[in-house]
N, C-alpha and C positions, 0 to 999 in steps of 0.2 A: 449358367455360372453367375454367382452373386457378383454384382458390380463392385468395383473397388471403392467407389464413393456412393453415398446415398443422396448427395446434394444434387437436386435438379437445377438449382441456381448455383452456378460454379464460380461466381465472382470471387469468393474468398480463396478458393484453390488456385484460380487463375492469377491472383495477385500476391501469392506467397513468393518469397525470394527464390531465385534459382537454387537448385539443390547444392551447387558447389559453393554457395554463400551461406549455407546453414552451418551451425556449429556441429562439432562431433557430439553425438548423443551416446550415453552410456547407460546400460541397464544391467548392472552387475549385482544387484540384490535379487533374491528369489521373488520377492513381492512385486518387483518391477517387470515381471514377465507377463505381458498382456497379449491377448489374442487379437486377431485381425479385426474382429467386430466388437465394438464397445460403445455404449451410450452411458456417459457418466451419470445421467439422471437415474437410469436403471440401477446402477451400482450403488448410488448414494441414498436413494429414496425408495424405489420399488422393492429392492431386496431387503431393506430394513423392515418394511411393513410385512413382507412375506415371512420374515423370521419372527423374533420374539418382541420386537419393539413397537408394534402397531399402536398400543395404547400408552406408550411412554411419552412424556413431554418432549417435544422437539423445539418449540419456540415459546418463550415466555415474554409477556408484555404486562404493562400496568393494567391492561383490560382483561387479562386472562391467559389461558394456555392453549396452544395448538398442539395436539398429539401428532405423532408421525402419520397416523391414518388420516387425520384431518388435513394435514399439509399435502399428502399424496392426492387425496380426493379433490382438493381445490386446484392443485396443479393440473390434474386430469381434465377438470371442467374447463379451465382456462385454455389448455391445449386444444380442446374442441372448439372453443371460441375462435382461436387463432386460425385453425384449419377450415372450419365450417362457415364462419362469419366474416373472416378477414382475408380469406384467400391466400393464406400463407403456404408456401411450399418449402421443402427442405433446402437449406442453404441461404434462404433469405436472412437478412440482418434485421434485428429487432432492437430498437432503442428502448432501454429501460431507464426511467428518470423518476427517482423517488428517494426519500430518506429511508433509513433502515426500518422496515416494518414487515409483518408476516405476509402481506399481499405482495410485496416486492419479492420475497423469497419464493412464494408460490408461482409468480410470473416467471422468475428465473428458471425454475425447473420445467415449467410449461413449455417455454421456448426450446429448451434442450430436448424434451420429450418429442416435440414436433420436428426435430431434426434441423431446426434453425439455429441462428447464431446470436446469442444475446450480446448487446453492446451497452454495458452499464455506464451511467454518467453521474457525476457528483450532483447532489440536489441544488447546490448553490450556483451552478453554471447558468449563465445568461444566454439569451438567444443567439448572440454572435458566436459564443463558444460552442454551443450546441450545433450550430450550422456547420462549423468546421468539421465536427465529428460526422454529421449526417452526410456531408458531401464526400469526405474522405472514404467512408465505409459504404457509400452508396446505399443508404438505409431506406427501406421501403415501408417498414412497419414501426409503430411505437406504442408502448403501453406506459402510461404516465399517471402519477398521483394527481388527482384533480386539483389539488392545491397549487400545483406547479403549471397549470394549464396556460397561464398568460405567456410565459416564456416559450413554451412549446408551440403555441399557435403563431407567435411571431416567427419562430424558426420554420414552421411549416410553410408560411407564406414565401419564404426565401428559398425553399428546397423542393423542387418539383418531384423528386424521387419519393418523397415522404407522402405516400398516398393513403395509408391506412393507419388511423390513430384511434385508440380507445383509452378511456380514463377509468381508474378505479377509485374507491372511496367517493363514489359519484352516484347520485340518485336517479340520473336520467335513464330512460328505458333502454338505450343502446350502450350503457356502461358495461365494463367488464363484470362488475358485481351482479348486475341484473341478468345479463346474458348467461353468465356462468350458472346462475341458480337453476336455469332450465335445462342444463346439460347433464347427461349421465356422468357418474363418478368414475368411469372406467375409460382408459385410453390405451391404444396399442402403440407403444413407443416406436419411433423410427429406428430401424436397425442400422445405426451409423457405423462407419468405419472408425477404428481407433485413430486413424490418421486424418479423419475429417476435422475441420476447424470447429471448435466448440465455443470459443468466445473471442471477442476482440476487446481489449481494454486499452484505453489511451493513457499515456504517461501524464503525470499530474502537473506538468508545466513549470518545473523548477528552472528550466532553461529557456522558457518562453515559447517554444514551439512543440506542442504535443505530438507524439508518435503513436500510431496504432500498433499494438503488440498482439500477435495472433497465437493462440494456443489450441492444442488438439485435445480430443477427449482423453487420450492416454496421458497427456500432460496434467490434467486435473487430477486424475487418479494417482499419478506419480507423486504429486505434492502431498497427497494424503498419506503416503507410505513413508515419508522421510521425516520432516520436522516434527509433526505431532506424535509420531510413534517413538522416535529415538531421542528427541530432546525434551519435548513437553511431557511425554509418557501419558498421553491422553487415556482416560478411562470412561466407561459409560456413566459413572457417577458425577462427572464434571458438569458444572454449570458455568458457562462462559459469558463474558460481557466485555464491552469495549467501545471505543470511540471511532475506529476507522470505518468509513462508509463501505458497504458491500461493493460499491463501484470501484473501490481501491483493492488491489489484490491482497493486501494485508488483511483487510476486513473480510473479503470474500472467502479466503481460506479459514481464518481464525474464527469467524462468527457464523459461517454457514457450512462450508464443506467438511471441515475437520470434526465439528461436533456430530454431524450426521453420520460420518464414516465410523465413529466410535460409539454411537448410541447415546451420546450426551445431549444436552440441551443448551440453547443459546438465548440470552436475554437481548431483545431488540428494543431499544429506546431511541427515539428519533433525534433528540438533542440533549447534549450533556454539558454540564458545568463540572468543575471539580467536586462541588458539593453533591450534585445529583448522581454523579458516578459512584461516589462513596456510599450514598444512600442506596443505590441499586445493589452494591455488594452486600450491604447489611440486610436489605429487605429480601433479596432473592437467594441469599446464601451462596454467592458467587465463589467459585474455586479458582478460576483462571481469568485474568484480566489482560486485555490487549489495549495499549494506548501508546502515545509518544512521550519522549522525555519531558517535554514542556508540561504535559498534564501530570506526570508523576511528580515533577518539582512542585507544582501548585498543590497537589493533593497531600504531599508530605507535610505541609504546614498545618493542615487541619485534620489529619488522619486520626489523631488521638480522640476526636469527638465521635468516632463511629466504631461499631463492633465489626471488625474485619477478621474474626476468628476462623471463618470458613476458607479464607483465601490461602491457597497453597502456592500460587505462581503468578508472577506479573511478567508479561512479555513486552519488551520495548523495541521499537523499530521506527523507521521513517526518517531518522537522523541520528547522528552520533549521540551516545549516552554519556554525558559528562560525569566524571568521578564524583563530583559534589552531589549531583542528583541521585546517583546510585546510593551513596552513603546516607543521604537525608531520608530517602524512602525506606531503606532497610532499618535505619535507626528508629523510624516512626512506626513501622509495621512488623518488623522481624521477618519480612518476606524478601528473599533475594530475587533480583530482577534477572530475567533471561534476556540478555542483549542478543541482537542478531542483525545480519544484513541480508537483504534480498533485493529484488528489483521487479518492476513490471515485466521486463524482458525475460526474466527467469521464472516468473509467476509466483514464486515464494522464496523463503530464506534458503541459503545454502551454507552459511557460516553462523554458528551460535554456540552457546554453552549454558549448561544448567547445573545446579547443585554444586557438588565438590569440584566439578570441572571449571567453574567460574574463576577467572583471574581478573580482578577489577582493573579496568583500563583496556583490556583486550576484548575484542568482539567475540572471540571464541575460536573453535576449531571447525574444520570442514564437517558438515552434516553427512552421515552415512548416505551413500547414493551419489554423492558429488565428489569432485576433485577440484582443488584450487592451488594456485601458485602465485608468485609475484614475478613479473617479467620486467626486464629493462627495456630501453627504447628500441633495442635491436631484436626483441622478442626472446631473449635468453633468460632462463631462471636466475633470479638474484640469490646470492648467498643469504643465510640467516642474518637478520638485523639490517639489511639494506633496503631502502625504500624503493618501490617500483610500482608497476601497474597491476592491480588485482585482475587475475584471469581465472575463470571457472568453467567447468563443463559438468554435465550430468544427464539425467533423464529429461530435463527441460532445457530450453534455450531460446535465443532471440530469433524471432521471425517477424520483421517489420512488414506492415501492410504497405507495399508499393512505396518504398522509401530508400533513397540513396544512402542513408546513414547506416544501412545494414552492413556495408563493408567496413565501416569504422568500428562497429560494436563487435563484429565477429571477425577474428583474424587467426588464421592457421588452426581453425577448429575450436579456438577458445572464445568465450564470451568475455570481452574486455569491458568491465563495468563502469570505467571512468573514475575509479577510486584509487587513491594512492595509499598503499599499505606496506608494512613490513611483516615478515613472518619470522618468529624466533625459532630457536633450535628445537623446541618442544612442539612445534606445529601450531602455535597460537598466532592468530592474525591480529595485528595492531593497527587500527585506523589512524591515518595521518590527515587526510583531506580528500575532497574530490580533486581529481587531477587538475581541474580548472580553479581550485582553491589554494594552490601553491603560489605564494607571493615571492618574487625574486627582487630583493631590495639590496642594492649596493653589493651584489654578488652572493648574498646570503639567501638560502631557501628557507621560507617561513610558512608553516602550515596554519591556515586560519583556525581550525578547531583547537590547536594547542593554545593560541592566544585567547580564544574564547574561554577555554577551560581555566586559564589563569585569572581572567577577569571575573568569572563566576565564583571564585573563592573569596571575592570581596563582598562583605555583607550589603553594600549599597547596590549591587548589581542583581536585578531580577532576571533580565534576559539580555543577550547581546549577540551581535553578528559582526564578523570581521571580514573585510574585503581588501583587495589591493587597489590603491589609487595612484594615478600617474603622477610622476614627479621628475622634474628636469634633472636634478642632481643624482638621484638614486634609482631612477627608472620607475620604481614603485615604492610607495610607503604603506605601512599598515594603517588602515583606517577602521575605527571601531564605532559601531552604532550601539548605543546602550539605552536600555529601559531601566530606570532606577526603581529600586524597591520603595515602598511607601515610607514616607518620612524623611527621605533624602532629597536635597536640592541640587539642581544642575548648576553649572558654571565653571569658570576656569580653575577654581580651587579644587572642585571635585574631579575635573579632568586630570589635574596633576596628581591627585591622590591615586587615581586608577592607573595612571602611567607609572608612577613609582611602585605601586603594588605589583604590576606585571614585571617590572625590572627586577624586583626582589624575588619573584617566583620562578621565572625562567630566564634564559639568556637575555641580557639587557637589550641587545640589538633587535629583539622581537617586539619591543613595546609599541603600542599604537601611537604614532606621531600625530594623528588627528583623531579627535573624539567628538562624536555627534550624539547628543542626548535626544531620544525620541520617545513618544508615547507608546508606540507599538512597532513591531517588525512585520514586513510583508511576508505572508505565508500562504501556501496553497490551502485548500479546504481540508486536506489530510494532515496539515500541521507542518509541512516541510517548508523550510526557509527558502525564499526566492531571492538568492543573492544577486541574480542578474538585475533586479530592480534597484539594488543598492549600488551597482556598478555603472549604471546608465551614464554614458559619457555625453549624451546630448541633452536629455531632460535633467531636471533637478532631482537627483535621487532622493533627497530628503523629503520631497513632496510625496514620495511613495509610502513614507512611514511616519507622517505627522510629527515633525520635529518640535522639540522644546527649545533647544539651544545648541550651538556648535562651538567647540573649543578647538582652535587650530594649534599647530606645533608651537 
């Protein structure tokens, strides 16, 4: 009888939450009916090459093209290095540490082919942060871009479980590159169970303490059948590009899994600026772009200098999309942005809208395959127009790696995302704030993103972040951290201008009673705002974001 799991190292399965703490899983679309045995590398890569895609471009870079066949053969060779040279067995966890490039993609599939579990990490993480991941996931193997060797070696010295390390883009005789050259281009993929853990991704640290999220082989395939099919309407002719790292689930799906599932190709460039991203669209004929609102805002100012005629869709995620940013981008390019919300816990987006379904200001509707609602504090559905806690369920869901926070995220079968939303009578979901971004000031509930949106309509504001600050009289006050646009000076006069602007834009009680001018805001590598660094009650929060000047009430 075929064993239920193919993992000889059962650490991941042993550290899944108890079944009664899992969310309810729903597979009500025909394409979500998966068999008991499933290896997502087989589905996404091997079957593509066995069909008609072998010689089609899979990955595009400034140095050239990798076809589907080349990607498969390199992944097969690396899988042999893992199993024949590095002693890997199914179920081992493998740290992947690199910027977006073809070798990272090949290593990703190699690990899956060998029945192991990739643990991708952001390339800018330092050894202390990497050590947290290695210890938490009990990682034994690592494949790393040689340019990041210094941080990895320091991590290795602190983590005795990390015994097997190889580098790529490396000329040494025992590098992945050299060892793979001598291996056959064929590999028999491990026959994993659909319920075997396929990857562990760590949250990006917007709250300060990353959590390991565990996803199964069937989860990977489920995400490929929902957002890209029903919202993006992916085709084999698409060429995608974007800024999110493959280590971030937004980038993993958008830049790797989805293009391969639909026979498209992906542009992988390691570092982007607004200029270089627009240059990539022009040079490669990109049709679909993935990035965050901050990048769209910066690109909108210079988009007229580039030929973007091939671009049919821009996808925005990672943080709320301000109305001003959407309007500026669409005016500059004629391309409507697909806004959406997802999470590392859910693996990809579950609410979005495209084309005629877009309502500016709304995140969108539930993506086919998922269900969502808004719950009050007692867990009851809120009527339309009432703010509550966003709750979602579908074919994917939260399974934290050995973490007590599982019971907070999953309640009564729902994934409670930590977002405050309202749903209107037409089923559109309107973002209000993270639930920890609601400020209660003198009895009034104030959503940070609403104040930020008002500030962003002032021409002097390039970026901003709003948090609640303790206040003896009001309990909390609204405090704004503002990055000024070029040509504007900070000071009390500017602070008052911004305060008056907010008062005239939204209810006056929501205006920021404290304004701090800063040179930059603290963000994760994926571009998400780290509000907790601005709320720090012990240290000087302003030191986290390089202050220019503060204007008090």
